[in-house]
C-alpha positions as CSV (number, residue, x, y, z in Angstrom):
1,X,239.3,-18.8,56.0
2,X,239.4,-18.1,59.7
3,X,238.4,-21.1,61.9
4,X,236.1,-18.8,63.9
5,X,234.3,-17.8,60.6
6,X,233.9,-21.5,59.7
7,X,232.5,-22.3,63.2
8,X,230.0,-19.4,62.9
9,X,228.8,-20.8,59.6
10,X,228.4,-24.3,61.1
11,X,226.7,-22.8,64.2
12,X,229.2,-24.5,66.6
13,X,231.6,-23.4,69.3
14,X,235.2,-22.9,67.9
15,X,236.8,-25.0,70.6
16,X,234.4,-27.8,69.9
17,X,235.1,-27.6,66.2
18,X,238.8,-27.9,66.7
19,X,238.4,-30.8,69.1
20,X,236.2,-32.8,66.8
21,X,237.8,-32.3,63.4
22,X,240.8,-34.6,64.0
23,X,238.4,-37.5,64.7
24,X,237.1,-37.2,61.1
25,X,240.5,-36.9,59.4
26,X,240.9,-33.1,59.4
27,X,244.2,-32.7,61.3
28,X,244.5,-29.0,61.3
29,X,245.7,-28.7,64.9
30,X,243.8,-27.8,68.1
31,X,245.2,-24.3,68.2
32,X,244.7,-23.5,64.5
33,X,243.6,-20.0,63.6
34,X,243.1,-20.4,59.8
35,X,242.0,-23.3,57.6
36,X,242.5,-23.5,53.8
37,X,239.4,-23.0,51.7
38,X,239.5,-26.5,50.2
39,X,239.6,-28.2,53.6
40,X,236.8,-25.8,54.8
41,X,234.6,-26.8,51.9
42,X,235.2,-30.5,52.7
43,X,234.3,-29.9,56.4
44,X,231.1,-28.1,55.4
45,X,230.0,-30.9,53.1
46,X,230.6,-33.5,55.8
47,X,229.3,-31.5,58.7
48,X,225.7,-32.8,58.5
49,X,227.0,-36.3,59.2
50,X,229.5,-35.1,61.8
51,X,226.7,-33.2,63.6
52,X,224.5,-36.2,63.6
53,X,227.2,-38.3,65.3
54,X,227.8,-35.5,67.8
55,X,224.1,-35.3,68.6
56,X,223.8,-39.1,69.1
57,X,226.9,-39.1,71.3
58,X,225.5,-36.2,73.4
59,X,222.1,-38.0,73.7
60,X,223.8,-41.2,74.9
61,X,225.8,-39.2,77.4
62,X,222.7,-37.6,78.7
63,X,220.9,-40.9,79.0
64,X,223.9,-42.4,80.8
65,X,223.9,-39.5,83.2
66,X,220.2,-39.8,83.8
67,X,220.6,-43.5,84.4
68,X,223.4,-42.8,87.0
69,X,221.2,-40.2,88.7
70,X,218.3,-42.7,88.9
71,X,220.6,-45.3,90.4
72,X,222.0,-42.8,92.9
73,X,218.5,-41.8,94.0
74,X,217.5,-45.4,94.5
75,X,220.6,-46.2,96.5
76,X,220.2,-43.1,98.6
77,X,216.5,-43.7,99.1
78,X,215.6,-40.2,97.9
79,X,211.9,-39.7,98.6
80,X,209.3,-37.4,97.2
81,X,205.8,-36.6,98.6
82,X,203.0,-36.2,96.1
83,X,199.5,-34.9,96.5
84,X,196.3,-36.3,94.9
85,X,196.5,-33.6,92.2
86,X,199.4,-31.2,91.4
87,X,200.6,-29.2,88.4
88,X,203.4,-30.3,86.2
89,X,205.4,-27.2,87.4
90,X,204.9,-28.1,91.1
91,X,205.7,-31.8,90.3
92,X,209.0,-30.7,88.7
93,X,209.8,-28.5,91.8
94,X,209.1,-31.5,94.1
95,X,211.5,-33.6,92.1
96,X,214.0,-30.7,91.8
97,X,214.3,-31.3,88.1
98,X,213.9,-29.0,85.0
99,X,210.3,-28.7,83.8
100,X,211.4,-29.6,80.3
101,X,212.8,-32.9,81.5
102,X,209.6,-33.7,83.4
103,X,207.4,-32.8,80.4
104,X,209.6,-35.1,78.2
105,X,209.2,-38.0,80.7
106,X,205.4,-37.5,80.6
107,X,205.4,-37.5,76.8
108,X,207.4,-40.8,76.8
109,X,204.4,-42.2,78.8
110,X,201.9,-40.9,76.3
111,X,200.8,-37.9,78.5
112,X,200.6,-34.5,76.8
113,X,200.6,-31.8,79.4
114,X,202.1,-28.3,79.7
115,X,203.6,-26.9,82.9
116,X,200.3,-25.4,84.2
117,X,198.2,-28.5,83.7
118,X,197.2,-30.9,86.6
119,X,198.2,-34.5,86.8
120,X,196.9,-37.0,89.3
121,X,198.8,-39.0,91.9
122,X,199.0,-42.3,90.0
123,X,200.5,-40.6,87.0
124,X,203.0,-38.6,89.0
125,X,204.0,-41.7,91.1
126,X,204.8,-43.7,88.0
127,X,207.0,-41.0,86.5
128,X,208.7,-40.3,89.9
129,X,209.5,-44.0,90.4
130,X,210.9,-44.3,86.8
131,X,213.2,-41.4,87.7
132,X,214.5,-43.3,90.8
133,X,212.4,-41.6,93.5
134,X,210.7,-43.5,96.4
135,X,207.1,-42.1,96.5
136,X,205.0,-41.2,99.5
137,X,201.5,-39.9,99.4
138,X,201.1,-36.5,100.9
139,X,198.6,-36.5,103.8
140,X,195.6,-34.4,102.8
141,X,195.3,-31.6,105.3
142,X,191.6,-31.2,105.8
143,X,190.2,-27.9,107.2
144,X,188.2,-29.5,110.0
145,X,186.0,-26.5,110.7
146,X,185.1,-26.1,107.0
147,X,184.3,-29.8,106.6
148,X,182.2,-29.8,109.8
149,X,180.2,-26.8,108.4
150,X,179.7,-28.7,105.1
151,X,178.5,-31.8,107.0
152,X,176.2,-29.7,109.2
153,X,174.7,-28.0,106.1
154,X,174.2,-31.4,104.5
155,X,172.6,-32.8,107.6
156,X,170.1,-29.9,107.5
157,X,169.6,-30.3,103.8
158,X,168.8,-34.0,103.9
159,X,166.3,-33.6,106.8
160,X,164.6,-30.6,105.2
161,X,161.0,-30.8,103.9
162,X,157.8,-32.4,105.0
163,X,156.6,-33.9,101.7
164,X,159.4,-36.4,101.2
165,X,159.2,-38.8,98.2
166,X,161.3,-41.8,97.1
167,X,164.3,-40.7,95.0
168,X,166.8,-42.6,92.9
169,X,169.7,-44.1,95.0
170,X,173.1,-42.6,94.6
171,X,175.8,-45.2,94.1
172,X,179.6,-44.7,94.2
173,X,181.9,-47.4,92.7
174,X,185.2,-47.8,94.5
175,X,188.1,-50.2,94.6
176,X,191.7,-50.8,93.8
177,X,193.1,-49.0,90.8
178,X,193.2,-51.9,88.4
179,X,190.3,-54.1,89.7
180,X,187.9,-53.1,87.0
181,X,185.9,-50.0,88.1
182,X,185.9,-48.4,84.7
183,X,185.0,-51.7,82.9
184,X,182.1,-52.3,85.4
185,X,180.8,-48.8,84.7
186,X,181.0,-49.5,81.0
187,X,179.1,-52.8,81.4
188,X,176.4,-51.0,83.4
189,X,176.1,-48.6,80.5
190,X,175.5,-51.5,78.1
191,X,172.8,-52.9,80.4
192,X,171.0,-49.6,80.5
193,X,167.6,-50.2,78.9
194,X,167.4,-46.5,78.0
195,X,170.7,-46.6,76.2
196,X,169.3,-47.4,72.8
197,X,168.0,-43.9,72.3
198,X,170.5,-41.9,74.3
199,X,173.6,-43.6,72.8
200,X,174.7,-44.7,76.3
201,X,176.2,-43.0,79.2
202,X,178.2,-39.8,79.0
203,X,180.8,-40.0,81.7
204,X,182.6,-36.8,81.1
205,X,180.6,-34.9,83.8
206,X,181.6,-37.3,86.5
207,X,178.1,-38.5,87.3
208,X,175.2,-40.1,85.4
209,X,172.0,-42.0,85.7
210,X,171.0,-45.4,84.3
211,X,167.6,-46.9,84.1
212,X,167.0,-50.5,85.3
213,X,163.8,-52.6,85.5
214,X,162.8,-53.7,88.9
215,X,162.6,-57.6,88.7
216,X,159.7,-57.6,91.2
217,X,157.4,-54.8,90.0
218,X,158.8,-54.6,86.4
219,X,158.9,-50.8,87.1
220,X,161.7,-48.8,85.4
221,X,163.8,-47.2,88.1
222,X,166.7,-44.8,87.9
223,X,170.1,-45.4,89.6
224,X,172.6,-42.5,89.9
225,X,176.3,-43.4,89.7
226,X,179.1,-41.1,90.7
227,X,182.3,-41.6,88.8
228,X,184.7,-39.8,91.1
229,X,185.4,-42.2,93.9
230,X,187.8,-41.6,96.8
231,X,187.8,-37.8,97.0
232,X,187.0,-35.9,100.2
233,X,183.3,-35.5,99.3
234,X,183.0,-39.1,100.5
235,X,185.5,-39.2,103.3
236,X,184.9,-36.2,105.5
237,X,181.1,-36.5,106.0
238,X,180.3,-37.5,109.5
239,X,177.0,-39.4,109.3
240,X,174.8,-41.6,107.2
241,X,172.4,-38.7,106.5
242,X,175.2,-36.4,105.5
243,X,176.9,-38.6,102.9
244,X,176.8,-37.8,99.2
245,X,176.2,-41.5,98.2
246,X,173.5,-43.8,99.5
247,X,175.2,-47.1,98.6
248,X,178.8,-48.1,97.8
249,X,180.0,-50.8,95.4
250,X,183.4,-52.2,96.3
251,X,185.0,-53.8,93.3
252,X,187.5,-56.6,94.2
253,X,189.4,-58.6,91.7
254,X,188.9,-62.4,92.1
255,X,192.5,-63.1,91.1
256,X,194.1,-60.4,93.2
257,X,192.0,-60.2,96.4
258,X,192.3,-57.4,98.9
259,X,194.9,-54.8,98.3
260,X,196.0,-51.7,100.3
261,X,193.7,-49.5,98.4
262,X,190.8,-51.9,99.0
263,X,191.5,-51.6,102.7
264,X,191.4,-47.8,102.4
265,X,188.0,-48.0,100.6
266,X,186.6,-50.3,103.3
267,X,187.6,-47.7,106.0
268,X,186.0,-44.9,103.9
269,X,182.7,-46.8,103.6
270,X,182.6,-47.7,107.3
271,X,183.3,-44.1,108.3
272,X,180.6,-42.8,106.0
273,X,178.2,-45.6,107.3
274,X,177.2,-46.6,103.8
275,X,175.3,-49.8,102.9
276,X,177.9,-51.9,100.9
277,X,177.6,-54.2,98.0
278,X,180.7,-56.1,96.9
279,X,181.3,-56.9,93.2
280,X,183.9,-59.7,92.9
281,X,185.2,-59.1,89.4
282,X,187.3,-61.0,86.9
283,X,185.8,-64.4,87.7
284,X,186.5,-65.5,84.1
285,X,190.3,-65.1,84.5
286,X,192.6,-68.0,85.1
287,X,193.6,-68.2,88.7
288,X,190.4,-66.5,89.8
289,X,189.4,-67.5,93.3
290,X,186.2,-65.7,94.6
291,X,186.3,-67.7,97.9
292,X,189.8,-66.4,98.7
293,X,188.6,-62.8,98.0
294,X,185.6,-63.4,100.4
295,X,188.0,-64.8,103.0
296,X,190.3,-61.8,102.8
297,X,187.3,-59.4,103.0
298,X,186.0,-61.2,106.1
299,X,189.4,-60.5,107.8
300,X,188.6,-56.8,107.4
301,X,185.1,-57.0,108.8
302,X,183.3,-57.4,105.4
303,X,181.4,-60.6,105.7
304,X,179.2,-62.1,102.9
305,X,175.5,-62.8,103.5
306,X,175.9,-66.5,102.8
307,X,178.6,-66.6,105.5
308,X,176.2,-65.1,108.0
309,X,177.2,-61.4,107.4
310,X,175.2,-58.5,106.1
311,X,177.1,-57.6,102.9
312,X,175.6,-58.8,99.6
313,X,178.4,-60.1,97.3
314,X,177.9,-60.7,93.5
315,X,180.4,-62.6,91.4
316,X,180.8,-60.8,88.1
317,X,182.9,-60.5,85.0
318,X,182.6,-56.9,83.8
319,X,184.6,-57.7,80.7
320,X,182.5,-60.7,79.7
321,X,179.3,-58.8,80.9
322,X,178.5,-61.6,83.3
323,X,176.0,-61.2,86.2
324,X,175.8,-57.4,85.8
325,X,172.0,-57.8,85.8
326,X,172.3,-59.5,89.2
327,X,174.4,-56.7,90.6
328,X,171.8,-54.1,89.5
329,X,169.0,-56.2,91.0
330,X,171.0,-56.3,94.2
331,X,171.4,-52.5,94.2
332,X,167.6,-52.1,94.0
333,X,167.1,-54.6,96.8
334,X,169.5,-52.7,99.0
335,X,167.7,-49.5,98.0
336,X,164.4,-50.9,99.1
337,X,165.9,-52.1,102.4
338,X,167.0,-48.5,103.1
339,X,164.0,-46.8,101.5
340,X,163.3,-44.7,104.6
341,X,166.7,-43.0,104.2
342,X,166.6,-42.6,100.4
343,X,164.0,-39.9,100.3
344,X,163.8,-36.1,99.6
345,X,161.3,-33.3,99.3
346,X,161.5,-31.9,95.7
347,X,159.4,-28.8,96.6
348,X,161.9,-27.1,99.0
349,X,164.8,-24.8,98.1
350,X,167.4,-26.7,96.1
351,X,170.5,-28.1,97.7
352,X,173.3,-30.5,96.7
353,X,177.0,-31.3,96.6
354,X,179.7,-30.4,94.1
355,X,181.1,-33.7,92.8
356,X,183.3,-32.3,90.1
357,X,184.7,-28.9,89.3
358,X,186.9,-27.6,86.5
359,X,187.7,-24.7,84.3
360,X,186.6,-24.8,80.6
361,X,188.7,-22.4,78.5
362,X,185.8,-21.4,76.3
363,X,182.9,-21.1,78.9
364,X,184.7,-20.6,82.2
365,X,184.1,-22.5,85.4
366,X,181.9,-25.7,85.1
367,X,180.8,-27.8,88.0
368,X,178.8,-31.1,88.3
369,X,176.4,-31.1,91.2
370,X,174.3,-33.9,92.7
371,X,171.0,-32.4,93.7
372,X,170.0,-33.9,97.0
373,X,167.0,-32.0,98.1
374,X,164.5,-29.6,96.4
375,X,164.6,-28.7,92.7
376,X,167.1,-26.4,91.0
377,X,165.9,-24.2,88.1
378,X,167.6,-22.3,85.3
379,X,168.2,-18.8,86.5
380,X,168.5,-19.7,90.2
381,X,171.3,-18.2,92.2
382,X,174.3,-20.4,93.0
383,X,174.7,-20.1,96.8
384,X,177.8,-21.7,98.3
385,X,178.9,-21.1,101.9
386,X,176.4,-18.2,102.2
387,X,178.0,-16.5,99.2
388,X,176.5,-16.1,95.7
389,X,178.9,-17.6,93.1
390,X,176.7,-16.7,90.1
391,X,173.5,-17.9,88.5
392,X,172.5,-21.0,86.6
393,X,172.9,-19.9,83.0
394,X,172.6,-23.4,81.6
395,X,172.2,-27.0,83.0
396,X,172.9,-30.3,81.2
397,X,172.2,-33.8,82.2
398,X,174.5,-36.8,81.8
399,X,173.6,-37.1,78.1
400,X,174.5,-33.5,77.4
401,X,170.9,-32.5,76.9
402,X,169.7,-29.1,78.2
403,X,167.6,-29.0,81.4
404,X,165.4,-26.3,82.8
405,X,165.1,-28.0,86.2
406,X,166.8,-30.8,88.2
407,X,165.3,-32.6,91.2
408,X,166.7,-34.9,93.9
409,X,169.3,-37.5,92.9
410,X,169.8,-35.9,89.5
411,X,173.4,-35.2,88.6
412,X,173.7,-32.0,86.6
413,X,176.4,-30.0,84.9
414,X,176.1,-26.3,85.6
415,X,177.4,-23.3,83.7
416,X,177.2,-20.0,85.5
417,X,179.7,-20.0,88.3
418,X,181.9,-16.9,88.4
419,X,184.5,-18.9,90.2
420,X,184.9,-22.7,90.3
421,X,183.6,-24.1,93.6
422,X,185.5,-26.8,95.5
423,X,184.7,-30.5,95.3
424,X,182.6,-31.2,98.3
425,X,181.1,-27.7,98.5
426,X,177.4,-27.6,99.4
427,X,174.9,-25.6,97.3
428,X,172.1,-24.3,99.4
429,X,169.5,-22.0,97.9
430,X,167.6,-21.6,101.2
431,X,170.4,-19.0,102.2
432,X,169.9,-16.9,99.0
433,X,168.2,-14.0,100.8
434,X,171.0,-13.5,103.3
435,X,173.9,-14.4,100.9
436,X,176.3,-11.9,99.7
437,X,178.0,-11.7,96.3
438,X,181.5,-13.0,96.2
439,X,184.5,-10.8,95.5
440,X,185.5,-12.6,92.3
441,X,189.0,-11.2,92.1
442,X,189.8,-12.2,95.7
443,X,188.3,-15.7,95.3
444,X,190.4,-16.3,92.1
445,X,193.5,-15.2,94.0
446,X,192.7,-17.6,96.9
447,X,192.1,-20.6,94.7
448,X,194.9,-23.0,93.8
449,X,195.4,-26.4,92.1
450,X,192.3,-27.7,90.3
451,X,190.3,-24.7,91.2
452,X,192.6,-22.0,89.7
453,X,190.7,-19.6,87.5
454,X,192.5,-18.5,84.3
455,X,189.6,-17.0,82.3
456,X,190.1,-13.4,81.3
457,X,186.4,-12.7,80.5
458,X,184.6,-10.4,83.0
459,X,180.9,-10.5,83.5
460,X,178.4,-9.0,86.0
461,X,175.6,-10.8,87.7
462,X,173.0,-9.3,85.5
463,X,174.6,-9.6,82.0
464,X,174.0,-12.6,79.8
465,X,177.0,-14.1,78.0
466,X,177.0,-13.3,74.3
467,X,175.6,-16.2,72.3
468,X,178.5,-17.8,70.4
469,X,178.1,-20.9,68.3
470,X,180.9,-23.4,68.7
471,X,182.5,-26.0,66.5
472,X,183.6,-28.8,68.8
473,X,186.6,-30.9,67.8
474,X,188.5,-33.9,69.0
475,X,192.0,-33.7,67.3
476,X,194.5,-36.5,67.0
477,X,197.9,-36.2,65.3
478,X,200.9,-38.4,64.6
479,X,203.6,-36.1,66.3
480,X,203.6,-33.5,69.0
481,X,204.9,-30.8,66.6
482,X,202.0,-31.2,64.3
483,X,199.4,-31.2,67.1
484,X,200.9,-28.0,68.6
485,X,200.9,-26.3,65.2
486,X,197.3,-27.2,64.6
487,X,196.1,-26.2,68.0
488,X,198.1,-23.0,67.8
489,X,196.5,-22.1,64.5
490,X,193.0,-22.9,65.7
491,X,193.4,-20.8,68.9
492,X,194.4,-17.8,66.8
493,X,191.1,-18.1,64.9
494,X,188.8,-15.5,66.6
495,X,185.6,-14.5,64.8
496,X,182.5,-12.8,65.8
497,X,179.6,-15.1,66.6
498,X,181.5,-18.4,66.2
499,X,184.4,-20.1,67.8
500,X,186.4,-23.4,67.9
501,X,186.4,-25.5,71.0
502,X,188.9,-28.4,71.4
503,X,187.3,-30.9,73.7
504,X,189.9,-33.6,73.2
505,X,193.4,-33.9,71.8
506,X,196.3,-36.4,71.7
507,X,198.8,-38.4,69.7
508,X,198.3,-41.7,67.9
509,X,195.4,-43.4,66.1
510,X,191.8,-42.5,67.0
511,X,190.4,-44.9,69.5
512,X,187.0,-45.5,71.2
513,X,187.8,-43.1,74.0
514,X,188.1,-40.3,71.4
515,X,184.7,-41.3,69.9
516,X,183.1,-41.3,73.4
517,X,184.5,-37.8,74.0
518,X,183.2,-36.6,70.6
519,X,179.8,-38.1,71.3
520,X,179.6,-36.5,74.7
521,X,180.7,-33.1,73.4
522,X,178.8,-33.3,70.1
523,X,182.1,-32.9,68.3
524,X,183.7,-33.8,65.0
525,X,186.8,-36.0,65.0
526,X,189.8,-34.8,63.1
527,X,192.8,-37.0,62.3
528,X,196.1,-35.6,61.1
529,X,198.3,-38.3,59.6
530,X,196.5,-40.8,61.7
531,X,193.6,-43.2,61.2
532,X,190.8,-44.6,63.4
533,X,191.0,-48.1,64.7
534,X,188.5,-50.6,63.2
535,X,186.3,-50.4,66.3
536,X,186.5,-46.6,66.4
537,X,185.5,-46.4,62.8
538,X,182.6,-48.7,63.4
539,X,181.6,-46.7,66.4
540,X,181.7,-43.4,64.4
541,X,179.4,-44.9,61.8
542,X,177.0,-46.2,64.4
543,X,176.9,-42.9,66.3
544,X,176.9,-40.8,63.2
545,X,179.9,-38.7,64.3
546,X,181.6,-36.6,61.6
547,X,185.2,-37.6,60.8
548,X,187.8,-35.8,58.7
549,X,191.4,-36.9,58.0
550,X,194.1,-34.5,56.7
551,X,197.7,-34.7,55.7
552,X,198.2,-30.9,55.2
553,X,197.5,-28.4,58.0
554,X,196.4,-25.8,55.5
555,X,193.6,-28.0,54.3
556,X,192.5,-28.7,57.9
557,X,192.4,-25.0,58.7
558,X,190.4,-24.3,55.5
559,X,187.8,-27.0,56.5
560,X,187.5,-25.5,60.0
561,X,186.8,-22.0,58.4
562,X,184.2,-23.5,56.1
563,X,182.5,-25.2,59.0
564,X,182.5,-22.0,61.0
565,X,180.9,-20.1,58.1
566,X,178.1,-22.6,58.0
567,X,177.4,-21.9,61.7
568,X,177.0,-18.2,61.0
569,X,173.4,-16.9,60.6
570,X,172.5,-15.4,57.2
571,X,172.7,-11.6,56.9
572,X,169.6,-9.7,55.9
573,X,170.2,-6.9,53.3
574,X,167.5,-4.3,53.0
575,X,167.4,-2.0,49.9
576,X,165.1,1.0,50.1
577,X,163.0,1.5,46.8
578,X,160.8,4.5,47.4
579,X,157.6,5.9,49.0
580,X,153.9,5.9,48.0
581,X,151.1,8.1,49.1
582,X,147.7,6.3,49.3
583,X,145.1,8.3,47.3
584,X,142.1,5.8,47.1
585,X,140.7,2.6,48.5
586,X,139.0,0.5,45.7
587,X,138.4,-2.9,47.4
588,X,138.8,-4.6,50.8
589,X,139.3,-8.3,51.1
590,X,140.4,-10.5,54.0
591,X,144.2,-9.8,54.5
592,X,144.3,-8.0,51.1
593,X,143.2,-4.7,49.5
594,X,143.2,-3.0,46.1
595,X,144.3,0.6,46.4
596,X,145.4,3.6,44.4
597,X,148.4,5.8,45.0
598,X,151.2,8.0,43.7
599,X,154.8,7.1,43.8
600,X,156.5,10.1,45.5
601,X,160.2,9.0,45.5
602,X,162.3,6.2,43.9
603,X,160.9,3.3,41.8
604,X,158.4,0.7,43.0
605,X,158.6,-2.9,41.9
606,X,156.2,-5.8,41.9
607,X,156.8,-7.9,45.0
608,X,158.1,-5.0,47.1
609,X,157.7,-5.2,50.8
610,X,156.2,-2.2,52.5
611,X,156.0,-0.5,55.8
612,X,152.6,1.1,56.4
613,X,152.9,4.5,58.2
614,X,150.1,6.6,59.5
615,X,150.7,10.1,60.9
616,X,154.4,9.2,61.1
617,X,153.8,6.0,63.2
618,X,154.5,2.5,61.9
619,X,151.2,0.6,61.6
620,X,152.3,-2.7,60.1
621,X,154.2,-4.5,57.3
622,X,152.8,-5.9,54.0
623,X,153.6,-6.6,50.4
624,X,152.7,-5.2,46.9
625,X,151.9,-8.3,44.9
626,X,150.9,-6.5,41.7
627,X,151.1,-3.0,40.0
628,X,148.9,-1.6,37.3
629,X,148.6,1.7,35.3
630,X,145.2,1.8,33.7
631,X,144.6,-1.6,32.3
632,X,148.3,-2.4,31.8
633,X,150.1,-4.6,34.4
634,X,153.5,-3.1,35.3
635,X,156.7,-4.7,36.8
636,X,157.8,-1.3,38.1
637,X,156.5,2.2,38.4
638,X,158.7,5.3,38.5
639,X,158.3,8.4,40.8
640,X,155.7,10.9,40.0
641,X,153.3,8.3,38.6
642,X,149.9,7.2,39.9
643,X,149.1,3.6,39.8
644,X,146.8,0.8,41.2
645,X,148.2,-1.7,43.6
646,X,147.2,-5.0,45.1
647,X,148.3,-5.0,48.8
648,X,148.6,-8.1,51.1
649,X,148.9,-7.6,54.8
650,X,147.1,-7.6,58.2
651,X,146.6,-3.8,58.5
652,X,143.7,-2.1,56.8
653,X,145.2,0.8,54.8
654,X,143.5,4.2,54.9
655,X,143.6,7.1,52.5
656,X,146.6,9.3,53.3
657,X,148.8,6.5,54.6
658,X,152.4,6.4,53.4
659,X,153.9,3.2,52.1
660,X,157.7,2.8,52.3
661,X,158.7,0.2,49.8
662,X,161.9,-2.0,50.1
663,X,163.4,-5.3,49.1
664,X,164.9,-7.7,51.5
665,X,167.4,-10.5,50.7
666,X,169.4,-12.9,52.7
667,X,173.1,-13.3,52.1
668,X,175.5,-15.9,53.6
669,X,177.9,-14.1,56.0
670,X,181.6,-14.5,55.9
671,X,183.9,-14.8,58.8
672,X,184.9,-11.4,60.3
673,X,187.8,-11.1,62.6
674,X,186.8,-10.4,66.2
675,X,187.5,-6.8,67.3
676,X,189.7,-6.6,70.4
């Protein structure tokens, strides 16, 4: 056998084969052209083990090379600038590394993302540092003119209206990355006295409301929380009246004190002229020192009330749920102290600020707005920067419930934008008369980063999106290959009237975060070769969230198809039976008549439905509840036969009317492939 033929069978380079065979006892020479058949058979039998050794050796070499590259970068001080948000592709370009290597590094850290997906600064910084880069944060270049226009618009919005009423305070929670913001928000959710019915806070839209009882008046009062701290919507506004939030909570860890990010937050709050409440968190931890935290804060001009300053400070443990009630009471107290500022007129044209904006693959651009003045209604135009971006097709509150209107301080998720607006954009319906429709194609071309539009569906201002029922799923799998195969199969499933929407996906066992996603999106949870944690399983039972576990992809796909078929509306099948000419009226009762007639065509049956026609015009619908020839009751009457009939219906039948008889039955529809 020729050596080249053997190499081709083993799918390996001939030179590599000749170099490696002597290491495994096959000394045929590095320049051999032929190999005897017996030796070739032995090589083929052992090749699986040889290849495994070669792959392992290659992997170790690659790891060693990567390690050397990392050390070289550290020694040379190689630096990379990273923005707040950037795509995986752009991240790889900044690092000057192959996209596949960057995606692999992300996967090692439990992050599943393709080259077009966005990652935040913290994630990118961790990966870059692991690869040996020194990281610098890219300075955000703010379009000053645009931001001044936004601020001026908000100034005007907040001062608009003569019939101002008290509204819910808008609170932003800020702080260092690991000082407990998320845990605090979760603790506030548990304190929410309205949470028993709603199932708690749905944080996926970036803003929500909680209800708290005023300790003085015992009145239930709403507090709006924004869960997107630190972005430009809070940093570029010039004055107190033009700020999205009314009050800021600064979370500081009692065992860690003031950190660089804490200092940044203090500057943001001062620039926005926001009333501040400090939550000193983690007082239950060993080494916690709230007094040290207060001392460090005082060095940055944040002085506690008990020290003669004007900043209320509450010592809490978000994890142990300690003093959260005191923090909420303090928020209401600060609200009352600033009551003259926290007001709005709900009767004027709606206005508000975009606090979150993203693209949903199934429904297009989705934005979360905080209404700050007036009332937004379903069907209203979406006017941003004097341009009409679409109309409000649907609105949802923080619980995912549909809304027909939203007033001041209400955070609302809006569907209907043709192009995703920017975070910080101001919606102002007072400009609707003079606003012009946007050039959708041009806007999509202009937008980058988080605002890129990738939907292919076109729609005009007047047309309504076709009503499609969706099966919402959160999918977890054991390995990436299985997850990609499942998602690929589901994405190919295109049927008329129904669709699959994946609102969450990932690797590993199902946890409480997955359950929260499923609850927020009214989804079923699907596990492939994975199980829920004990707490997740308990949470699913409590919240009545459907759960399915599969070990075979085929079974999973069949279940999805069965669920989609159940979403389909039943199909009505109409069978025409025949026609009757009314010859006589024997008796008239309320909503019923006894009549005589002749069957002109077909065959009439007892229980037939009828269309009543007079002079060719449809008069009404009814039913033939009985048929009779002479004294004999009939189940059916053939054409050419005269008979008596008992008719039920609203219309009063007259002599000469034509009755068209038919049967109607409902049949479960089956999935039909969507026509392209």
